[in-house]
A tleap script that builds the chain and sets N, CA, C and O, in Angstrom:
source leaprc.protein.ff14SB
mol = sequence {
  NMET LEU MET LYS LEU ARG ILE ARG ASP LEU
  ARG GLU ASP ALA ASP LEU THR GLN LYS GLN
  VAL ALA ASP MET LEU LEU CYS ASP GLN SER
  LEU TYR SER LYS TYR GLU ARG GLY GLU ARG
  GLU LEU PRO LEU ALA LEU ALA VAL ARG LEU
  ALA ASP PHE TYR HIE VAL SER LEU ASP TYR
  LEU VAL GLY ARG VAL GLU ASP ARG ARG ARG
  PHE ARG CTHR
}
set mol.1.N position { -9.223 24.545 -9.084 }
set mol.1.CA position { -8.879 25.143 -7.792 }
set mol.1.C position { -7.789 24.336 -7.090 }
set mol.1.O position { -6.855 24.915 -6.534 }
set mol.2.N position { -7.898 23.010 -7.108 }
set mol.2.CA position { -6.883 22.211 -6.425 }
set mol.2.C position { -5.505 22.379 -7.032 }
set mol.2.O position { -4.508 22.352 -6.310 }
set mol.3.N position { -5.426 22.554 -8.355 }
set mol.3.CA position { -4.118 22.654 -8.978 }
set mol.3.C position { -3.340 23.831 -8.432 }
set mol.3.O position { -2.134 23.712 -8.218 }
set mol.4.N position { -3.983 24.964 -8.199 }
set mol.4.CA position { -3.226 26.096 -7.672 }
set mol.4.C position { -2.662 25.777 -6.291 }
set mol.4.O position { -1.558 26.202 -5.951 }
set mol.5.N position { -3.413 25.040 -5.512 }
set mol.5.CA position { -2.909 24.674 -4.191 }
set mol.5.C position { -1.758 23.683 -4.298 }
set mol.5.O position { -0.787 23.789 -3.549 }
set mol.6.N position { -1.844 22.744 -5.195 }
set mol.6.CA position { -0.790 21.754 -5.338 }
set mol.6.C position { 0.503 22.394 -5.829 }
set mol.6.O position { 1.570 22.066 -5.310 }
set mol.7.N position { 0.451 23.286 -6.799 }
set mol.7.CA position { 1.711 23.842 -7.294 }
set mol.7.C position { 2.349 24.745 -6.245 }
set mol.7.O position { 3.575 24.818 -6.162 }
set mol.8.N position { 1.550 25.423 -5.455 }
set mol.8.CA position { 2.118 26.234 -4.375 }
set mol.8.C position { 2.735 25.338 -3.304 }
set mol.8.O position { 3.854 25.579 -2.851 }
set mol.9.N position { 2.001 24.311 -2.906 }
set mol.9.CA position { 2.505 23.405 -1.873 }
set mol.9.C position { 3.783 22.692 -2.320 }
set mol.9.O position { 4.727 22.550 -1.543 }
set mol.10.N position { 3.805 22.251 -3.568 }
set mol.10.CA position { 5.009 21.589 -4.080 }
set mol.10.C position { 6.195 22.544 -4.072 }
set mol.10.O position { 7.304 22.165 -3.695 }
set mol.11.N position { 5.959 23.774 -4.487 }
set mol.11.CA position { 7.037 24.777 -4.500 }
set mol.11.C position { 7.541 25.035 -3.089 }
set mol.11.O position { 8.748 25.059 -2.850 }
set mol.12.N position { 6.617 25.229 -2.156 }
set mol.12.CA position { 7.011 25.507 -0.776 }
set mol.12.C position { 7.717 24.303 -0.148 }
set mol.12.O position { 8.685 24.471 0.594 }
set mol.13.N position { 7.242 23.097 -0.439 }
set mol.13.CA position { 7.896 21.883 0.082 }
set mol.13.C position { 9.333 21.771 -0.417 }
set mol.13.O position { 10.196 21.231 0.275 }
set mol.14.N position { 9.584 22.283 -1.620 }
set mol.14.CA position { 10.931 22.243 -2.193 }
set mol.14.C position { 11.762 23.461 -1.781 }
set mol.14.O position { 12.894 23.620 -2.239 }
set mol.15.N position { 11.212 24.314 -0.926 }
set mol.15.CA position { 11.899 25.532 -0.465 }
set mol.15.C position { 12.360 26.410 -1.628 }
set mol.15.O position { 13.484 26.910 -1.644 }
set mol.16.N position { 11.465 26.582 -2.596 }
set mol.16.CA position { 11.756 27.425 -3.750 }
set mol.16.C position { 10.898 28.680 -3.719 }
set mol.16.O position { 9.806 28.683 -3.151 }
set mol.17.N position { 11.393 29.731 -4.326 }
set mol.17.CA position { 10.609 30.956 -4.473 }
set mol.17.C position { 9.817 30.884 -5.774 }
set mol.17.O position { 10.110 30.075 -6.655 }
set mol.18.N position { 8.818 31.739 -5.876 }
set mol.18.CA position { 8.084 31.831 -7.133 }
set mol.18.C position { 9.027 32.216 -8.268 }
set mol.18.O position { 8.891 31.715 -9.384 }
set mol.19.N position { 9.964 33.085 -7.996 }
set mol.19.CA position { 10.917 33.537 -9.010 }
set mol.19.C position { 11.753 32.365 -9.525 }
set mol.19.O position { 11.980 32.249 -10.729 }
set mol.20.N position { 12.207 31.504 -8.628 }
set mol.20.CA position { 13.011 30.353 -9.042 }
set mol.20.C position { 12.224 29.419 -9.961 }
set mol.20.O position { 12.744 28.944 -10.970 }
set mol.21.N position { 10.971 29.161 -9.602 }
set mol.21.CA position { 10.144 28.283 -10.430 }
set mol.21.C position { 9.812 28.976 -11.750 }
set mol.21.O position { 9.845 28.348 -12.809 }
set mol.22.N position { 9.499 30.246 -11.691 }
set mol.22.CA position { 9.212 30.995 -12.922 }
set mol.22.C position { 10.409 30.976 -13.864 }
set mol.22.O position { 10.243 30.813 -15.073 }
set mol.23.N position { 11.596 31.138 -13.328 }
set mol.23.CA position { 12.805 31.091 -14.164 }
set mol.23.C position { 12.953 29.728 -14.840 }
set mol.23.O position { 13.324 29.652 -16.011 }
set mol.24.N position { 12.662 28.652 -14.103 }
set mol.24.CA position { 12.746 27.311 -14.666 }
set mol.24.C position { 11.718 27.131 -15.788 }
set mol.24.O position { 11.974 26.436 -16.771 }
set mol.25.N position { 10.553 27.767 -15.629 }
set mol.25.CA position { 9.500 27.671 -16.639 }
set mol.25.C position { 9.662 28.698 -17.760 }
set mol.25.O position { 8.903 28.698 -18.729 }
set mol.26.N position { 10.656 29.571 -17.616 }
set mol.26.CA position { 10.901 30.642 -18.587 }
set mol.26.C position { 9.718 31.592 -18.704 }
set mol.26.O position { 9.300 31.954 -19.803 }
set mol.27.N position { 9.179 31.995 -17.536 }
set mol.27.CA position { 8.095 32.980 -17.518 }
set mol.27.C position { 8.369 33.980 -16.394 }
set mol.27.O position { 9.259 33.770 -15.570 }
set mol.28.N position { 7.606 35.055 -16.369 }
set mol.28.CA position { 7.754 36.064 -15.326 }
set mol.28.C position { 7.197 35.548 -14.001 }
set mol.28.O position { 6.278 34.730 -13.976 }
set mol.29.N position { 7.766 36.035 -12.913 }
set mol.29.CA position { 7.279 35.666 -11.584 }
set mol.29.C position { 5.825 36.087 -11.419 }
set mol.29.O position { 5.047 35.361 -10.800 }
set mol.30.N position { 5.442 37.231 -11.952 }
set mol.30.CA position { 4.061 37.706 -11.802 }
set mol.30.C position { 3.075 36.765 -12.503 }
set mol.30.O position { 1.974 36.536 -12.002 }
set mol.31.N position { 3.463 36.230 -13.643 }
set mol.31.CA position { 2.604 35.276 -14.347 }
set mol.31.C position { 2.516 33.975 -13.555 }
set mol.31.O position { 1.430 33.418 -13.394 }
set mol.32.N position { 3.650 33.490 -13.062 }
set mol.32.CA position { 3.629 32.262 -12.268 }
set mol.32.C position { 2.763 32.443 -11.019 }
set mol.32.O position { 2.041 31.527 -10.624 }
set mol.33.N position { 2.834 33.601 -10.412 }
set mol.33.CA position { 2.009 33.891 -9.240 }
set mol.33.C position { 0.520 33.768 -9.572 }
set mol.33.O position { -0.265 33.282 -8.757 }
set mol.34.N position { 0.143 34.206 -10.758 }
set mol.34.CA position { -1.259 34.095 -11.184 }
set mol.34.C position { -1.656 32.632 -11.365 }
set mol.34.O position { -2.796 32.263 -11.084 }
set mol.35.N position { -0.734 31.803 -11.828 }
set mol.35.CA position { -1.023 30.369 -11.919 }
set mol.35.C position { -1.285 29.803 -10.531 }
set mol.35.O position { -2.235 29.045 -10.336 }
set mol.36.N position { -0.453 30.164 -9.576 }
set mol.36.CA position { -0.626 29.652 -8.206 }
set mol.36.C position { -1.937 30.116 -7.591 }
set mol.36.O position { -2.577 29.365 -6.855 }
set mol.37.N position { -2.334 31.326 -7.881 }
set mol.37.CA position { -3.577 31.869 -7.304 }
set mol.37.C position { -4.816 31.461 -8.091 }
set mol.37.O position { -5.937 31.756 -7.678 }
set mol.38.N position { -4.625 30.792 -9.211 }
set mol.38.CA position { -5.760 30.369 -10.017 }
set mol.38.C position { -6.354 31.471 -10.859 }
set mol.38.O position { -7.476 31.348 -11.351 }
set mol.39.N position { -5.609 32.551 -11.030 }
set mol.39.CA position { -6.097 33.668 -11.841 }
set mol.39.C position { -5.843 33.445 -13.325 }
set mol.39.O position { -6.493 34.069 -14.163 }
set mol.40.N position { -4.913 32.568 -13.657 }
set mol.40.CA position { -4.611 32.187 -15.035 }
set mol.40.C position { -4.549 30.676 -15.094 }
set mol.40.O position { -4.077 30.026 -14.161 }
set mol.41.N position { -5.025 30.127 -16.186 }
set mol.41.CA position { -4.971 28.678 -16.360 }
set mol.41.C position { -3.555 28.271 -16.751 }
set mol.41.O position { -2.945 28.862 -17.642 }
set mol.42.N position { -3.052 27.264 -16.075 }
set mol.42.CA position { -1.714 26.761 -16.341 }
set mol.42.C position { -1.731 25.962 -17.642 }
set mol.42.O position { -2.440 24.960 -17.730 }
set mol.43.N position { -0.965 26.382 -18.659 }
set mol.43.CA position { -0.928 25.629 -19.911 }
set mol.43.C position { -0.424 24.203 -19.687 }
set mol.43.O position { 0.399 23.956 -18.805 }
set mol.44.N position { -0.922 23.285 -20.485 }
set mol.44.CA position { -0.563 21.879 -20.344 }
set mol.44.C position { 0.949 21.675 -20.418 }
set mol.44.O position { 1.504 20.894 -19.645 }
set mol.45.N position { 1.610 22.357 -21.327 }
set mol.45.CA position { 3.067 22.184 -21.465 }
set mol.45.C position { 3.790 22.563 -20.172 }
set mol.45.O position { 4.758 21.907 -19.789 }
set mol.46.N position { 3.331 23.606 -19.506 }
set mol.46.CA position { 3.962 24.002 -18.238 }
set mol.46.C position { 3.591 23.039 -17.118 }
set mol.46.O position { 4.406 22.772 -16.235 }
set mol.47.N position { 2.372 22.518 -17.145 }
set mol.47.CA position { 1.962 21.527 -16.149 }
set mol.47.C position { 2.840 20.286 -16.261 }
set mol.47.O position { 3.254 19.721 -15.249 }
set mol.48.N position { 3.122 19.863 -17.486 }
set mol.48.CA position { 3.997 18.703 -17.696 }
set mol.48.C position { 5.393 18.994 -17.162 }
set mol.48.O position { 5.995 18.143 -16.506 }
set mol.49.N position { 5.912 20.184 -17.435 }
set mol.49.CA position { 7.256 20.546 -16.936 }
set mol.49.C position { 7.286 20.548 -15.416 }
set mol.49.O position { 8.246 20.072 -14.811 }
set mol.50.N position { 6.231 21.086 -14.793 }
set mol.50.CA position { 6.183 21.112 -13.327 }
set mol.50.C position { 6.087 19.705 -12.753 }
set mol.50.O position { 6.762 19.387 -11.774 }
set mol.51.N position { 5.264 18.869 -13.346 }
set mol.51.CA position { 5.142 17.485 -12.870 }
set mol.51.C position { 6.484 16.774 -12.965 }
set mol.51.O position { 6.883 16.065 -12.041 }
set mol.52.N position { 7.177 16.962 -14.073 }
set mol.52.CA position { 8.505 16.351 -14.222 }
set mol.52.C position { 9.483 16.929 -13.206 }
set mol.52.O position { 10.256 16.191 -12.595 }
set mol.53.N position { 9.451 18.224 -13.028 }
set mol.53.CA position { 10.371 18.905 -12.109 }
set mol.53.C position { 10.193 18.409 -10.673 }
set mol.53.O position { 11.168 18.160 -9.963 }
set mol.54.N position { 8.928 18.269 -10.260 }
set mol.54.CA position { 8.640 17.842 -8.885 }
set mol.54.C position { 8.532 16.319 -8.746 }
set mol.54.O position { 8.315 15.811 -7.645 }
set mol.55.N position { 8.682 15.597 -9.848 }
set mol.55.CA position { 8.603 14.128 -9.839 }
set mol.55.C position { 7.257 13.634 -9.314 }
set mol.55.O position { 7.190 12.735 -8.475 }
set mol.56.N position { 6.193 14.242 -9.825 }
set mol.56.CA position { 4.832 13.827 -9.485 }
set mol.56.C position { 4.078 13.567 -10.786 }
set mol.56.O position { 4.519 13.963 -11.865 }
set mol.57.N position { 2.945 12.901 -10.666 }
set mol.57.CA position { 2.120 12.664 -11.850 }
set mol.57.C position { 1.291 13.903 -12.163 }
set mol.57.O position { 1.044 14.735 -11.290 }
set mol.58.N position { 0.870 14.017 -13.404 }
set mol.58.CA position { -0.054 15.097 -13.764 }
set mol.58.C position { -1.360 14.960 -12.993 }
set mol.58.O position { -1.957 15.960 -12.595 }
set mol.59.N position { -1.806 13.724 -12.780 }
set mol.59.CA position { -3.030 13.515 -12.012 }
set mol.59.C position { -2.904 14.093 -10.603 }
set mol.59.O position { -3.850 14.691 -10.090 }
set mol.60.N position { -1.749 13.919 -9.984 }
set mol.60.CA position { -1.541 14.509 -8.666 }
set mol.60.C position { -1.540 16.036 -8.759 }
set mol.60.O position { -2.163 16.716 -7.944 }
set mol.61.N position { -0.843 16.556 -9.747 }
set mol.61.CA position { -0.726 18.003 -9.903 }
set mol.61.C position { -2.093 18.673 -10.027 }
set mol.61.O position { -2.312 19.752 -9.476 }
set mol.62.N position { -3.010 18.032 -10.752 }
set mol.62.CA position { -4.332 18.638 -10.970 }
set mol.62.C position { -5.374 18.180 -9.959 }
set mol.62.O position { -6.543 18.550 -10.068 }
set mol.63.N position { -4.967 17.379 -8.974 }
set mol.63.CA position { -5.877 17.021 -7.894 }
set mol.63.C position { -6.755 15.815 -8.158 }
set mol.63.O position { -7.741 15.609 -7.451 }
set mol.64.N position { -6.422 15.014 -9.156 }
set mol.64.CA position { -7.231 13.821 -9.451 }
set mol.64.C position { -6.908 12.662 -8.528 }
set mol.64.O position { -7.758 11.804 -8.290 }
set mol.65.N position { -5.693 12.626 -8.007 }
set mol.65.CA position { -5.280 11.557 -7.087 }
set mol.65.C position { -4.518 12.186 -5.923 }
set mol.65.O position { -4.022 13.308 -6.020 }
set mol.66.N position { -4.437 11.450 -4.835 }
set mol.66.CA position { -3.714 11.928 -3.658 }
set mol.66.C position { -2.280 11.420 -3.597 }
set mol.66.O position { -1.455 11.966 -2.865 }
set mol.67.N position { -1.986 10.383 -4.358 }
set mol.67.CA position { -0.658 9.768 -4.363 }
set mol.67.C position { 0.269 10.590 -5.250 }
set mol.67.O position { -0.003 10.763 -6.438 }
set mol.68.N position { 1.352 11.093 -4.689 }
set mol.68.CA position { 2.293 11.939 -5.435 }
set mol.68.C position { 3.102 11.179 -6.476 }
set mol.68.O position { 3.575 11.772 -7.446 }
set mol.69.N position { 3.265 9.888 -6.289 }
set mol.69.CA position { 4.154 9.118 -7.157 }
set mol.69.C position { 3.642 9.076 -8.587 }
set mol.69.O position { 2.440 9.058 -8.851 }
set mol.70.N position { 4.611 9.062 -9.501 }
set mol.70.CA position { 4.267 8.869 -10.904 }
set mol.70.C position { 3.930 7.415 -11.135 }
set mol.70.O position { 4.366 6.531 -10.398 }
set mol.71.N position { 3.150 7.185 -12.165 }
set mol.71.CA position { 2.868 5.812 -12.556 }
set mol.71.C position { 4.090 5.262 -13.271 }
set mol.71.O position { 4.698 5.949 -14.093 }
set mol.72.N position { 4.439 4.059 -12.968 }
set mol.72.CA position { 5.578 3.420 -13.604 }
set mol.72.C position { 5.053 2.447 -14.664 }
set mol.72.O position { 4.064 1.751 -14.436 }
set mol.73.N position { 5.709 2.402 -15.808 }
set mol.73.CA position { 5.307 1.448 -16.839 }
set mol.73.C position { 6.365 0.400 -17.027 }
set mol.73.O position { 6.207 -0.495 -17.856 }
savepdb mol mol.pdb
quit
């Protein structure tokens, strides 16, 4: 449930439309909308692309941590 909220919030914070993000992910806007609403499970490969795109960790994206920053090695 948290992941759908995080991907929507990240998109809105970046002033992007669902269509723009869907185009970046190479999927239809309607499918991306279902990811945001939690009606479809976001595949891991797309979650990784979104985390990279928004410069956040996967843990943040899925709601495991509150800190947006990626871990640095």
